[in-house]
A tleap script that builds the chain and sets N, CA, C and O, in Angstrom:
source leaprc.protein.ff14SB
mol = sequence {
  NMET THR ASP ALA LYS THR LEU LEU GLY THR
  TRP LYS MET ILE SER TRP THR ARG THR VAL
  VAL SER THR GLY GLU VAL SER ASN ALA MET
  GLY ALA ASP PRO ILE GLY TYR ILE ALA TYR
  HIE ALA ASP GLY ARG MET MET ALA PHE VAL
  ALA ASN ARG GLN ARG PRO LYS SER ASN GLY
  THR ALA LEU SER THR GLN GLN LYS ALA ASP
  LEU PHE ASP THR MET LEU ALA TYR ALA ALA
  THR TYR THR LEU GLU ASP GLY ARG LEU ILE
  HIE HIE VAL GLU ALA ALA TRP ASN PRO ALA
  TRP GLN ILE ASP LEU ILE ARG PRO PHE ALA
  PHE ASN GLY GLU THR LEU VAL ILE SER ASP
  ALA PRO GLY ASN ASP PRO VAL THR GLY GLU
  GLU VAL ILE TYR ARG LEU GLU PHE ARG LYS
  CLEU
}
set mol.1.N position { 11.827 -18.224 -10.789 }
set mol.1.CA position { 12.118 -16.800 -10.519 }
set mol.1.C position { 11.213 -15.943 -11.416 }
set mol.1.O position { 11.059 -16.216 -12.606 }
set mol.2.N position { 10.637 -14.931 -10.834 }
set mol.2.CA position { 9.734 -14.037 -11.557 }
set mol.2.C position { 10.527 -13.105 -12.435 }
set mol.2.O position { 11.556 -12.579 -12.012 }
set mol.3.N position { 10.065 -12.890 -13.656 }
set mol.3.CA position { 10.687 -11.939 -14.551 }
set mol.3.C position { 10.424 -10.523 -14.061 }
set mol.3.O position { 9.276 -10.084 -13.983 }
set mol.4.N position { 11.507 -9.807 -13.729 }
set mol.4.CA position { 11.388 -8.448 -13.181 }
set mol.4.C position { 10.688 -7.515 -14.170 }
set mol.4.O position { 10.070 -6.534 -13.753 }
set mol.5.N position { 10.771 -7.799 -15.461 }
set mol.5.CA position { 10.132 -6.943 -16.455 }
set mol.5.C position { 8.616 -6.984 -16.340 }
set mol.5.O position { 7.951 -6.018 -16.713 }
set mol.6.N position { 8.054 -8.073 -15.837 }
set mol.6.CA position { 6.606 -8.194 -15.655 }
set mol.6.C position { 6.131 -7.159 -14.643 }
set mol.6.O position { 5.005 -6.675 -14.754 }
set mol.7.N position { 6.938 -6.811 -13.681 }
set mol.7.CA position { 6.593 -5.885 -12.619 }
set mol.7.C position { 6.530 -4.452 -13.123 }
set mol.7.O position { 5.772 -3.640 -12.595 }
set mol.8.N position { 7.327 -4.135 -14.148 }
set mol.8.CA position { 7.434 -2.734 -14.602 }
set mol.8.C position { 6.125 -2.187 -15.112 }
set mol.8.O position { 5.365 -2.872 -15.796 }
set mol.9.N position { 5.869 -0.905 -14.758 }
set mol.9.CA position { 4.675 -0.239 -15.230 }
set mol.9.C position { 3.831 0.256 -14.069 }
set mol.9.O position { 4.255 0.268 -12.913 }
set mol.10.N position { 2.617 0.667 -14.425 }
set mol.10.CA position { 1.671 1.213 -13.430 }
set mol.10.C position { 0.561 0.206 -13.206 }
set mol.10.O position { 0.032 -0.395 -14.141 }
set mol.11.N position { 0.226 0.041 -11.934 }
set mol.11.CA position { -0.776 -0.895 -11.497 }
set mol.11.C position { -1.855 -0.150 -10.714 }
set mol.11.O position { -1.534 0.669 -9.852 }
set mol.12.N position { -3.126 -0.421 -11.000 }
set mol.12.CA position { -4.236 0.224 -10.291 }
set mol.12.C position { -4.777 -0.731 -9.246 }
set mol.12.O position { -4.971 -1.916 -9.519 }
set mol.13.N position { -5.023 -0.209 -8.034 }
set mol.13.CA position { -5.487 -1.034 -6.949 }
set mol.13.C position { -6.891 -1.562 -7.230 }
set mol.13.O position { -7.772 -0.826 -7.674 }
set mol.14.N position { -7.079 -2.861 -6.960 }
set mol.14.CA position { -8.381 -3.489 -7.030 }
set mol.14.C position { -8.962 -3.613 -5.626 }
set mol.14.O position { -10.134 -3.309 -5.402 }
set mol.15.N position { -8.132 -4.063 -4.681 }
set mol.15.CA position { -8.587 -4.226 -3.299 }
set mol.15.C position { -7.401 -4.207 -2.344 }
set mol.15.O position { -6.255 -4.446 -2.725 }
set mol.16.N position { -7.728 -3.910 -1.080 }
set mol.16.CA position { -6.703 -3.947 -0.015 }
set mol.16.C position { -7.430 -4.403 1.268 }
set mol.16.O position { -8.236 -3.661 1.831 }
set mol.17.N position { -7.138 -5.604 1.707 }
set mol.17.CA position { -7.712 -6.080 2.951 }
set mol.17.C position { -6.624 -6.234 4.010 }
set mol.17.O position { -5.433 -6.338 3.716 }
set mol.18.N position { -7.091 -6.244 5.246 }
set mol.18.CA position { -6.168 -6.435 6.364 }
set mol.18.C position { -6.798 -7.482 7.310 }
set mol.18.O position { -7.991 -7.441 7.611 }
set mol.19.N position { -5.968 -8.393 7.751 }
set mol.19.CA position { -6.390 -9.392 8.708 }
set mol.19.C position { -5.648 -9.155 10.018 }
set mol.19.O position { -4.417 -9.142 10.040 }
set mol.20.N position { -6.387 -8.969 11.107 }
set mol.20.CA position { -5.784 -8.779 12.408 }
set mol.20.C position { -5.238 -10.137 12.873 }
set mol.20.O position { -5.996 -11.099 12.994 }
set mol.21.N position { -3.949 -10.215 13.128 }
set mol.21.CA position { -3.305 -11.481 13.465 }
set mol.21.C position { -3.909 -12.093 14.723 }
set mol.21.O position { -4.143 -13.301 14.758 }
set mol.22.N position { -4.167 -11.301 15.748 }
set mol.22.CA position { -4.633 -11.828 17.033 }
set mol.22.C position { -6.057 -12.354 17.006 }
set mol.22.O position { -6.401 -13.219 17.811 }
set mol.23.N position { -6.914 -11.846 16.083 }
set mol.23.CA position { -8.330 -12.252 16.076 }
set mol.23.C position { -8.778 -12.900 14.789 }
set mol.23.O position { -9.808 -13.574 14.761 }
set mol.24.N position { -8.019 -12.710 13.714 }
set mol.24.CA position { -8.438 -13.229 12.413 }
set mol.24.C position { -9.458 -12.355 11.681 }
set mol.24.O position { -9.888 -12.677 10.574 }
set mol.25.N position { -9.834 -11.255 12.313 }
set mol.25.CA position { -10.824 -10.348 11.695 }
set mol.25.C position { -10.287 -9.750 10.423 }
set mol.25.O position { -9.168 -9.237 10.399 }
set mol.26.N position { -11.079 -9.809 9.350 }
set mol.26.CA position { -10.711 -9.284 8.056 }
set mol.26.C position { -11.563 -8.044 7.744 }
set mol.26.O position { -12.780 -8.057 7.931 }
set mol.27.N position { -10.920 -6.988 7.273 }
set mol.27.CA position { -11.618 -5.765 6.896 }
set mol.27.C position { -10.928 -5.103 5.725 }
set mol.27.O position { -9.803 -5.459 5.375 }
set mol.28.N position { -11.589 -4.156 5.130 }
set mol.28.CA position { -10.980 -3.361 4.061 }
set mol.28.C position { -10.105 -2.292 4.672 }
set mol.28.O position { -10.561 -1.530 5.526 }
set mol.29.N position { -8.859 -2.222 4.252 }
set mol.29.CA position { -7.909 -1.275 4.844 }
set mol.29.C position { -8.225 0.164 4.481 }
set mol.29.O position { -8.008 1.066 5.289 }
set mol.30.N position { -8.738 0.396 3.266 }
set mol.30.CA position { -9.049 1.776 2.815 }
set mol.30.C position { -10.446 1.856 2.234 }
set mol.30.O position { -10.676 2.533 1.232 }
set mol.31.N position { -11.379 1.159 2.869 }
set mol.31.CA position { -12.751 1.166 2.390 }
set mol.31.C position { -12.969 0.088 1.336 }
set mol.31.O position { -12.015 -0.542 0.880 }
set mol.32.N position { -14.207 -0.120 0.957 }
set mol.32.CA position { -14.573 -1.186 0.035 }
set mol.32.C position { -14.113 -0.894 -1.381 }
set mol.32.O position { -13.965 -1.821 -2.177 }
set mol.33.N position { -13.883 0.363 -1.718 }
set mol.33.CA position { -13.498 0.742 -3.084 }
set mol.33.C position { -12.360 1.745 -3.039 }
set mol.33.O position { -12.550 2.919 -3.357 }
set mol.34.N position { -11.161 1.283 -2.641 }
set mol.34.CA position { -10.038 2.246 -2.525 }
set mol.34.C position { -9.580 2.719 -3.886 }
set mol.34.O position { -9.782 2.032 -4.887 }
set mol.35.N position { -8.972 3.874 -3.928 }
set mol.35.CA position { -8.336 4.348 -5.146 }
set mol.35.C position { -6.838 4.375 -4.899 }
set mol.35.O position { -6.378 4.939 -3.907 }
set mol.36.N position { -6.077 3.769 -5.796 }
set mol.36.CA position { -4.658 3.751 -5.576 }
set mol.36.C position { -3.878 3.249 -6.767 }
set mol.36.O position { -4.420 2.596 -7.659 }
set mol.37.N position { -2.608 3.560 -6.766 }
set mol.37.CA position { -1.724 3.182 -7.842 }
set mol.37.C position { -0.372 2.836 -7.241 }
set mol.37.O position { 0.031 3.392 -6.219 }
set mol.38.N position { 0.322 1.910 -7.891 }
set mol.38.CA position { 1.678 1.613 -7.569 }
set mol.38.C position { 2.434 1.511 -8.900 }
set mol.38.O position { 1.958 0.865 -9.834 }
set mol.39.N position { 3.584 2.132 -8.986 }
set mol.39.CA position { 4.325 2.160 -10.235 }
set mol.39.C position { 5.768 1.700 -9.969 }
set mol.39.O position { 6.421 2.127 -9.017 }
set mol.40.N position { 6.220 0.822 -10.844 }
set mol.40.CA position { 7.593 0.321 -10.796 }
set mol.40.C position { 8.327 0.751 -12.064 }
set mol.40.O position { 7.814 0.590 -13.172 }
set mol.41.N position { 9.526 1.296 -11.895 }
set mol.41.CA position { 10.292 1.824 -13.019 }
set mol.41.C position { 11.567 1.004 -13.227 }
set mol.41.O position { 12.076 0.388 -12.290 }
set mol.42.N position { 12.072 1.000 -14.441 }
set mol.42.CA position { 13.246 0.208 -14.796 }
set mol.42.C position { 14.506 0.673 -14.078 }
set mol.42.O position { 15.482 -0.071 -13.980 }
set mol.43.N position { 14.482 1.910 -13.576 }
set mol.43.CA position { 15.676 2.402 -12.856 }
set mol.43.C position { 15.716 1.950 -11.382 }
set mol.43.O position { 16.581 2.388 -10.624 }
set mol.44.N position { 14.767 1.064 -10.976 }
set mol.44.CA position { 14.757 0.562 -9.625 }
set mol.44.C position { 14.018 1.399 -8.621 }
set mol.44.O position { 14.136 1.184 -7.415 }
set mol.45.N position { 13.244 2.366 -9.114 }
set mol.45.CA position { 12.453 3.217 -8.237 }
set mol.45.C position { 10.972 2.873 -8.363 }
set mol.45.O position { 10.527 2.350 -9.385 }
set mol.46.N position { 10.215 3.176 -7.303 }
set mol.46.CA position { 8.786 2.940 -7.312 }
set mol.46.C position { 8.084 4.016 -6.476 }
set mol.46.O position { 8.701 4.700 -5.659 }
set mol.47.N position { 6.768 4.143 -6.709 }
set mol.47.CA position { 5.950 5.070 -5.938 }
set mol.47.C position { 4.613 4.412 -5.699 }
set mol.47.O position { 4.133 3.642 -6.531 }
set mol.48.N position { 4.008 4.710 -4.563 }
set mol.48.CA position { 2.693 4.180 -4.239 }
set mol.48.C position { 1.846 5.264 -3.625 }
set mol.48.O position { 2.317 6.061 -2.813 }
set mol.49.N position { 0.559 5.287 -4.030 }
set mol.49.CA position { -0.434 6.190 -3.446 }
set mol.49.C position { -1.732 5.427 -3.337 }
set mol.49.O position { -2.170 4.812 -4.309 }
set mol.50.N position { -2.362 5.452 -2.164 }
set mol.50.CA position { -3.671 4.812 -1.933 }
set mol.50.C position { -4.467 5.740 -1.023 }
set mol.50.O position { -3.931 6.336 -0.089 }
set mol.51.N position { -5.778 5.845 -1.327 }
set mol.51.CA position { -6.676 6.607 -0.471 }
set mol.51.C position { -8.032 5.949 -0.418 }
set mol.51.O position { -8.449 5.259 -1.348 }
set mol.52.N position { -8.718 6.177 0.696 }
set mol.52.CA position { -10.099 5.766 0.820 }
set mol.52.C position { -10.930 6.715 -0.052 }
set mol.52.O position { -10.818 7.935 0.066 }
set mol.53.N position { -11.762 6.144 -0.925 }
set mol.53.CA position { -12.551 6.970 -1.837 }
set mol.53.C position { -13.544 7.834 -1.074 }
set mol.53.O position { -14.022 8.835 -1.609 }
set mol.54.N position { -13.862 7.472 0.155 }
set mol.54.CA position { -14.820 8.206 0.959 }
set mol.54.C position { -14.148 9.156 1.951 }
set mol.54.O position { -14.668 9.393 3.042 }
set mol.55.N position { -12.987 9.698 1.566 }
set mol.55.CA position { -12.261 10.609 2.453 }
set mol.55.C position { -13.135 11.816 2.821 }
set mol.55.O position { -14.002 12.209 2.041 }
set mol.56.N position { -12.911 12.404 4.003 }
set mol.56.CA position { -13.693 13.580 4.402 }
set mol.56.C position { -13.421 14.723 3.405 }
set mol.56.O position { -12.294 14.930 2.955 }
set mol.57.N position { -14.474 15.437 3.088 }
set mol.57.CA position { -14.379 16.568 2.151 }
set mol.57.C position { -14.215 17.881 2.959 }
set mol.57.O position { -14.762 18.041 4.050 }
set mol.58.N position { -13.449 18.790 2.378 }
set mol.58.CA position { -13.259 20.109 2.961 }
set mol.58.C position { -14.410 21.015 2.538 }
set mol.58.O position { -14.914 20.906 1.420 }
set mol.59.N position { -14.819 21.902 3.426 }
set mol.59.CA position { -15.872 22.854 3.061 }
set mol.59.C position { -15.266 24.197 2.609 }
set mol.59.O position { -15.966 25.205 2.514 }
set mol.60.N position { -13.956 24.185 2.335 }
set mol.60.CA position { -13.296 25.375 1.852 }
set mol.60.C position { -12.715 26.236 2.922 }
set mol.60.O position { -12.031 27.210 2.606 }
set mol.61.N position { -12.946 25.935 4.170 }
set mol.61.CA position { -12.357 26.706 5.267 }
set mol.61.C position { -11.126 25.979 5.805 }
set mol.61.O position { -10.841 24.849 5.408 }
set mol.62.N position { -10.411 26.625 6.695 }
set mol.62.CA position { -9.248 25.994 7.303 }
set mol.62.C position { -9.659 24.720 8.033 }
set mol.62.O position { -10.668 24.700 8.737 }
set mol.63.N position { -8.881 23.669 7.863 }
set mol.63.CA position { -9.201 22.390 8.495 }
set mol.63.C position { -8.840 22.392 9.958 }
set mol.63.O position { -7.837 22.978 10.366 }
set mol.64.N position { -9.680 21.719 10.759 }
set mol.64.CA position { -9.383 21.533 12.157 }
set mol.64.C position { -8.282 20.486 12.307 }
set mol.64.O position { -7.949 19.791 11.347 }
set mol.65.N position { -7.726 20.375 13.493 }
set mol.65.CA position { -6.717 19.357 13.737 }
set mol.65.C position { -7.305 17.964 13.547 }
set mol.65.O position { -6.628 17.080 13.022 }
set mol.66.N position { -8.544 17.753 13.962 }
set mol.66.CA position { -9.180 16.448 13.781 }
set mol.66.C position { -9.429 16.141 12.302 }
set mol.66.O position { -9.252 15.000 11.875 }
set mol.67.N position { -9.830 17.129 11.529 }
set mol.67.CA position { -10.024 16.903 10.072 }
set mol.67.C position { -8.711 16.545 9.407 }
set mol.67.O position { -8.663 15.673 8.538 }
set mol.68.N position { -7.644 17.218 9.814 }
set mol.68.CA position { -6.333 16.871 9.247 }
set mol.68.C position { -5.940 15.438 9.618 }
set mol.68.O position { -5.412 14.703 8.783 }
set mol.69.N position { -6.192 15.049 10.841 }
set mol.69.CA position { -5.889 13.665 11.280 }
set mol.69.C position { -6.702 12.667 10.510 }
set mol.69.O position { -6.188 11.619 10.116 }
set mol.70.N position { -7.971 12.969 10.283 }
set mol.70.CA position { -8.822 12.067 9.508 }
set mol.70.C position { -8.324 11.896 8.077 }
set mol.70.O position { -8.368 10.793 7.531 }
set mol.71.N position { -7.856 12.966 7.478 }
set mol.71.CA position { -7.325 12.901 6.116 }
set mol.71.C position { -6.023 12.074 6.113 }
set mol.71.O position { -5.808 11.257 5.218 }
set mol.72.N position { -5.188 12.285 7.085 }
set mol.72.CA position { -3.909 11.552 7.214 }
set mol.72.C position { -4.186 10.058 7.335 }
set mol.72.O position { -3.486 9.242 6.734 }
set mol.73.N position { -5.219 9.697 8.122 }
set mol.73.CA position { -5.521 8.276 8.402 }
set mol.73.C position { -6.234 7.575 7.265 }
set mol.73.O position { -6.468 6.369 7.341 }
set mol.74.N position { -6.592 8.309 6.195 }
set mol.74.CA position { -7.336 7.715 5.104 }
set mol.74.C position { -6.512 7.705 3.814 }
set mol.74.O position { -7.061 7.710 2.712 }
set mol.75.N position { -5.189 7.690 3.969 }
set mol.75.CA position { -4.317 7.633 2.799 }
set mol.75.C position { -2.995 6.978 3.157 }
set mol.75.O position { -2.673 6.760 4.325 }
set mol.76.N position { -2.242 6.672 2.107 }
set mol.76.CA position { -0.891 6.136 2.224 }
set mol.76.C position { -0.148 6.585 1.002 }
set mol.76.O position { -0.679 6.518 -0.106 }
set mol.77.N position { 1.072 7.041 1.176 }
set mol.77.CA position { 1.906 7.447 0.005 }
set mol.77.C position { 3.347 7.288 0.393 }
set mol.77.O position { 3.754 7.624 1.505 }
set mol.78.N position { 4.131 6.761 -0.557 }
set mol.78.CA position { 5.569 6.701 -0.321 }
set mol.78.C position { 6.324 6.533 -1.640 }
set mol.78.O position { 5.761 6.141 -2.662 }
set mol.79.N position { 7.601 6.841 -1.578 }
set mol.79.CA position { 8.548 6.655 -2.723 }
set mol.79.C position { 9.703 5.820 -2.200 }
set mol.79.O position { 10.122 5.956 -1.051 }
set mol.80.N position { 10.214 4.945 -3.075 }
set mol.80.CA position { 11.261 4.035 -2.624 }
set mol.80.C position { 12.059 3.513 -3.808 }
set mol.80.O position { 11.687 3.688 -4.969 }
set mol.81.N position { 13.148 2.878 -3.480 }
set mol.81.CA position { 13.819 2.017 -4.448 }
set mol.81.C position { 13.243 0.616 -4.143 }
set mol.81.O position { 12.635 0.400 -3.094 }
set mol.82.N position { 13.448 -0.329 -5.082 }
set mol.82.CA position { 12.947 -1.681 -4.806 }
set mol.82.C position { 13.917 -2.711 -5.339 }
set mol.82.O position { 14.678 -2.470 -6.276 }
set mol.83.N position { 13.859 -3.871 -4.704 }
set mol.83.CA position { 14.606 -5.025 -5.167 }
set mol.83.C position { 13.712 -6.249 -5.100 }
set mol.83.O position { 12.750 -6.284 -4.333 }
set mol.84.N position { 14.036 -7.263 -5.913 }
set mol.84.CA position { 13.354 -8.542 -5.888 }
set mol.84.C position { 14.313 -9.596 -5.359 }
set mol.84.O position { 15.431 -9.727 -5.857 }
set mol.85.N position { 13.880 -10.354 -4.347 }
set mol.85.CA position { 14.725 -11.383 -3.760 }
set mol.85.C position { 13.877 -12.582 -3.369 }
set mol.85.O position { 12.989 -12.460 -2.524 }
set mol.86.N position { 14.134 -13.728 -3.964 }
set mol.86.CA position { 13.512 -14.978 -3.590 }
set mol.86.C position { 11.975 -14.875 -3.450 }
set mol.86.O position { 11.424 -15.279 -2.427 }
set mol.87.N position { 11.305 -14.349 -4.448 }
set mol.87.CA position { 9.867 -14.282 -4.396 }
set mol.87.C position { 9.334 -13.191 -3.505 }
set mol.87.O position { 8.140 -13.145 -3.209 }
set mol.88.N position { 10.222 -12.307 -3.075 }
set mol.88.CA position { 9.803 -11.172 -2.230 }
set mol.88.C position { 10.108 -9.878 -2.929 }
set mol.88.O position { 11.125 -9.735 -3.608 }
set mol.89.N position { 9.222 -8.953 -2.752 }
set mol.89.CA position { 9.382 -7.594 -3.263 }
set mol.89.C position { 9.752 -6.718 -2.085 }
set mol.89.O position { 9.003 -6.635 -1.112 }
set mol.90.N position { 10.904 -6.060 -2.162 }
set mol.90.CA position { 11.360 -5.234 -1.014 }
set mol.90.C position { 11.383 -3.779 -1.436 }
set mol.90.O position { 12.122 -3.380 -2.336 }
set mol.91.N position { 10.544 -2.987 -0.755 }
set mol.91.CA position { 10.489 -1.549 -0.993 }
set mol.91.C position { 11.418 -0.909 0.063 }
set mol.91.O position { 11.182 -1.049 1.263 }
set mol.92.N position { 12.446 -0.226 -0.382 }
set mol.92.CA position { 13.390 0.457 0.495 }
set mol.92.C position { 12.908 1.923 0.561 }
set mol.92.O position { 13.348 2.768 -0.218 }
set mol.93.N position { 11.998 2.199 1.506 }
set mol.93.CA position { 11.288 3.467 1.523 }
set mol.93.C position { 12.188 4.615 1.936 }
set mol.93.O position { 12.844 4.580 2.977 }
set mol.94.N position { 12.199 5.635 1.088 }
set mol.94.CA position { 13.016 6.849 1.312 }
set mol.94.C position { 12.186 8.006 1.834 }
set mol.94.O position { 12.684 8.809 2.623 }
set mol.95.N position { 10.929 8.113 1.411 }
set mol.95.CA position { 10.041 9.185 1.885 }
set mol.95.C position { 8.635 8.637 1.969 }
set mol.95.O position { 8.214 7.876 1.097 }
set mol.96.N position { 7.889 9.015 3.017 }
set mol.96.CA position { 6.537 8.490 3.224 }
set mol.96.C position { 5.643 9.474 3.925 }
set mol.96.O position { 6.114 10.349 4.651 }
set mol.97.N position { 4.337 9.333 3.708 }
set mol.97.CA position { 3.355 10.183 4.394 }
set mol.97.C position { 3.491 10.019 5.901 }
set mol.97.O position { 3.184 10.936 6.663 }
set mol.98.N position { 3.954 8.846 6.326 }
set mol.98.CA position { 4.177 8.551 7.739 }
set mol.98.C position { 5.648 8.149 7.892 }
set mol.98.O position { 6.041 7.099 7.384 }
set mol.99.N position { 6.457 8.938 8.564 }
set mol.99.CA position { 7.897 8.638 8.707 }
set mol.99.C position { 8.175 7.255 9.276 }
set mol.99.O position { 9.251 6.709 9.033 }
set mol.100.N position { 7.235 6.658 10.035 }
set mol.100.CA position { 7.435 5.318 10.560 }
set mol.100.C position { 7.561 4.280 9.477 }
set mol.100.O position { 8.066 3.184 9.719 }
set mol.101.N position { 7.095 4.619 8.250 }
set mol.101.CA position { 7.171 3.695 7.134 }
set mol.101.C position { 8.462 3.873 6.336 }
set mol.101.O position { 8.603 3.240 5.290 }
set mol.102.N position { 9.392 4.687 6.768 }
set mol.102.CA position { 10.662 4.874 6.072 }
set mol.102.C position { 11.610 3.746 6.482 }
set mol.102.O position { 12.644 3.966 7.113 }
set mol.103.N position { 11.219 2.543 6.101 }
set mol.103.CA position { 11.914 1.305 6.445 }
set mol.103.C position { 11.910 0.425 5.177 }
set mol.103.O position { 11.408 0.826 4.127 }
set mol.104.N position { 12.471 -0.757 5.306 }
set mol.104.CA position { 12.346 -1.768 4.230 }
set mol.104.C position { 11.030 -2.522 4.466 }
set mol.104.O position { 10.816 -3.130 5.514 }
set mol.105.N position { 10.156 -2.458 3.450 }
set mol.105.CA position { 8.886 -3.227 3.510 }
set mol.105.C position { 9.104 -4.462 2.656 }
set mol.105.O position { 9.274 -4.377 1.440 }
set mol.106.N position { 9.096 -5.613 3.317 }
set mol.106.CA position { 9.381 -6.899 2.656 }
set mol.106.C position { 8.061 -7.635 2.466 }
set mol.106.O position { 7.377 -7.979 3.430 }
set mol.107.N position { 7.720 -7.869 1.196 }
set mol.107.CA position { 6.414 -8.447 0.885 }
set mol.107.C position { 6.539 -9.599 -0.114 }
set mol.107.O position { 7.138 -9.433 -1.177 }
set mol.108.N position { 5.977 -10.772 0.221 }
set mol.108.CA position { 5.823 -11.800 -0.794 }
set mol.108.C position { 4.859 -11.274 -1.889 }
set mol.108.O position { 3.946 -10.502 -1.600 }
set mol.109.N position { 5.077 -11.700 -3.127 }
set mol.109.CA position { 4.211 -11.261 -4.208 }
set mol.109.C position { 4.076 -12.342 -5.249 }
set mol.109.O position { 4.876 -13.275 -5.312 }
set mol.110.N position { 3.036 -12.199 -6.076 }
set mol.110.CA position { 2.811 -13.166 -7.170 }
set mol.110.C position { 2.026 -12.465 -8.270 }
set mol.110.O position { 1.334 -11.476 -8.031 }
set mol.111.N position { 2.150 -12.993 -9.462 }
set mol.111.CA position { 1.361 -12.486 -10.581 }
set mol.111.C position { 0.293 -13.533 -10.897 }
set mol.111.O position { 0.559 -14.735 -10.902 }
set mol.112.N position { -0.895 -13.055 -11.154 }
set mol.112.CA position { -2.018 -13.927 -11.559 }
set mol.112.C position { -2.592 -13.268 -12.830 }
set mol.112.O position { -3.510 -12.452 -12.754 }
set mol.113.N position { -2.044 -13.629 -13.972 }
set mol.113.CA position { -2.426 -12.975 -15.217 }
set mol.113.C position { -1.989 -11.522 -15.199 }
set mol.113.O position { -0.800 -11.234 -15.062 }
set mol.114.N position { -2.921 -10.617 -15.333 }
set mol.114.CA position { -2.655 -9.187 -15.305 }
set mol.114.C position { -2.824 -8.595 -13.896 }
set mol.114.O position { -2.923 -7.379 -13.734 }
set mol.115.N position { -2.855 -9.458 -12.895 }
set mol.115.CA position { -3.047 -9.032 -11.494 }
set mol.115.C position { -1.760 -9.241 -10.715 }
set mol.115.O position { -1.124 -10.290 -10.814 }
set mol.116.N position { -1.385 -8.237 -9.944 }
set mol.116.CA position { -0.279 -8.338 -9.013 }
set mol.116.C position { -0.855 -8.474 -7.630 }
set mol.116.O position { -1.686 -7.661 -7.224 }
set mol.117.N position { -0.432 -9.494 -6.888 }
set mol.117.CA position { -0.916 -9.725 -5.522 }
set mol.117.C position { 0.282 -9.589 -4.596 }
set mol.117.O position { 1.282 -10.289 -4.757 }
set mol.118.N position { 0.181 -8.693 -3.630 }
set mol.118.CA position { 1.226 -8.494 -2.613 }
set mol.118.C position { 0.562 -8.872 -1.280 }
set mol.118.O position { -0.411 -8.236 -0.875 }
set mol.119.N position { 1.080 -9.904 -0.596 }
set mol.119.CA position { 0.395 -10.358 0.603 }
set mol.119.C position { 1.271 -11.212 1.495 }
set mol.119.O position { 2.423 -11.516 1.185 }
set mol.120.N position { 0.676 -11.584 2.613 }
set mol.120.CA position { 1.182 -12.579 3.537 }
set mol.120.C position { 2.302 -12.158 4.485 }
set mol.120.O position { 2.814 -12.989 5.235 }
set mol.121.N position { 2.683 -10.907 4.464 }
set mol.121.CA position { 3.728 -10.458 5.406 }
set mol.121.C position { 3.093 -9.698 6.543 }
set mol.121.O position { 2.386 -8.720 6.299 }
set mol.122.N position { 3.318 -10.113 7.787 }
set mol.122.CA position { 2.774 -9.337 8.911 }
set mol.122.C position { 3.444 -7.978 9.046 }
set mol.122.O position { 4.620 -7.816 8.722 }
set mol.123.N position { 2.682 -7.010 9.525 }
set mol.123.CA position { 3.213 -5.665 9.779 }
set mol.123.C position { 2.316 -5.001 10.775 }
set mol.123.O position { 1.294 -5.556 11.180 }
set mol.124.N position { 2.696 -3.807 11.173 }
set mol.124.CA position { 1.894 -3.040 12.141 }
set mol.124.C position { 1.051 -2.001 11.395 }
set mol.124.O position { 1.568 -1.249 10.569 }
set mol.125.N position { -0.260 -1.967 11.697 }
set mol.125.CA position { -1.155 -0.990 11.116 }
set mol.125.C position { -0.761 0.362 11.641 }
set mol.125.O position { -0.686 0.547 12.855 }
set mol.126.N position { -0.494 1.356 10.735 }
set mol.126.CA position { -0.023 2.670 11.198 }
set mol.126.C position { -1.095 3.482 11.926 }
set mol.126.O position { -0.777 4.457 12.606 }
set mol.127.N position { -2.358 3.087 11.787 }
set mol.127.CA position { -3.455 3.824 12.440 }
set mol.127.C position { -3.777 3.184 13.813 }
set mol.127.O position { -3.895 3.888 14.816 }
set mol.128.N position { -3.914 1.859 13.841 }
set mol.128.CA position { -4.334 1.176 15.077 }
set mol.128.C position { -3.213 0.588 15.892 }
set mol.128.O position { -3.372 0.346 17.089 }
set mol.129.N position { -2.052 0.347 15.245 }
set mol.129.CA position { -0.924 -0.278 15.938 }
set mol.129.C position { -1.036 -1.765 16.034 }
set mol.129.O position { -0.129 -2.405 16.565 }
set mol.130.N position { -2.149 -2.377 15.526 }
set mol.130.CA position { -2.329 -3.801 15.581 }
set mol.130.C position { -1.392 -4.514 14.608 }
set mol.130.O position { -1.008 -3.952 13.582 }
set mol.131.N position { -1.022 -5.771 14.938 }
set mol.131.CA position { -0.272 -6.568 13.983 }
set mol.131.C position { -1.280 -7.143 12.996 }
set mol.131.O position { -2.247 -7.802 13.380 }
set mol.132.N position { -1.033 -6.881 11.729 }
set mol.132.CA position { -1.957 -7.278 10.669 }
set mol.132.C position { -1.209 -7.925 9.513 }
set mol.132.O position { 0.008 -7.796 9.388 }
set mol.133.N position { -1.963 -8.624 8.672 }
set mol.133.CA position { -1.447 -9.118 7.410 }
set mol.133.C position { -2.267 -8.447 6.335 }
set mol.133.O position { -3.491 -8.578 6.314 }
set mol.134.N position { -1.606 -7.724 5.435 }
set mol.134.CA position { -2.262 -7.045 4.340 }
set mol.134.C position { -2.292 -7.945 3.119 }
set mol.134.O position { -1.393 -8.759 2.908 }
set mol.135.N position { -3.337 -7.789 2.317 }
set mol.135.CA position { -3.399 -8.394 0.984 }
set mol.135.C position { -3.855 -7.303 0.018 }
set mol.135.O position { -4.962 -6.773 0.111 }
set mol.136.N position { -2.961 -6.995 -0.904 }
set mol.136.CA position { -3.225 -5.932 -1.897 }
set mol.136.C position { -3.279 -6.559 -3.261 }
set mol.136.O position { -2.442 -7.398 -3.596 }
set mol.137.N position { -4.261 -6.160 -4.062 }
set mol.137.CA position { -4.372 -6.635 -5.433 }
set mol.137.C position { -4.417 -5.432 -6.368 }
set mol.137.O position { -5.113 -4.449 -6.111 }
set mol.138.N position { -3.655 -5.534 -7.466 }
set mol.138.CA position { -3.547 -4.475 -8.463 }
set mol.138.C position { -3.732 -5.041 -9.861 }
set mol.138.O position { -3.333 -6.173 -10.135 }
set mol.139.N position { -4.330 -4.266 -10.736 }
set mol.139.CA position { -4.472 -4.630 -12.150 }
set mol.139.C position { -3.523 -3.772 -12.977 }
set mol.139.O position { -3.439 -2.561 -12.775 }
set mol.140.N position { -2.825 -4.386 -13.885 }
set mol.140.CA position { -1.865 -3.662 -14.714 }
set mol.140.C position { -2.589 -2.744 -15.687 }
set mol.140.O position { -3.570 -3.144 -16.313 }
set mol.141.N position { -2.109 -1.528 -15.811 }
set mol.141.CA position { -2.719 -0.554 -16.747 }
set mol.141.C position { -1.974 -0.616 -18.070 }
set mol.141.O position { -2.311 0.113 -19.003 }
savepdb mol mol.pdb
quit
């Protein structure tokens, strides 16, 4: 059983890949160099934020509908409570950038030194709708 205390703190994203279940195609979910953080607190709450480092930039004027959609599709953010059960990390999402993610996200996880790896659980990509398997790696700060 993993010590829950090891999970506590802030973790910076190293990488996030997605594998399309039907084809096996692997790609970067938020670009080759995503920026993101996930934080776990002793009170059982957590927060996550991830964005593509190459997000579209605003020119200072009102954004078009397409620009807003592009910004929405290049980020992920949510707040949740969490539990640990049998080698799985369960995020009970209460608020999210995409309301479709206000569910329980059940993810196998492991520690590799100062690295947290969350992977191997199939899910639906919120942008494409494809069934994918995500692999996220974080370094403890």
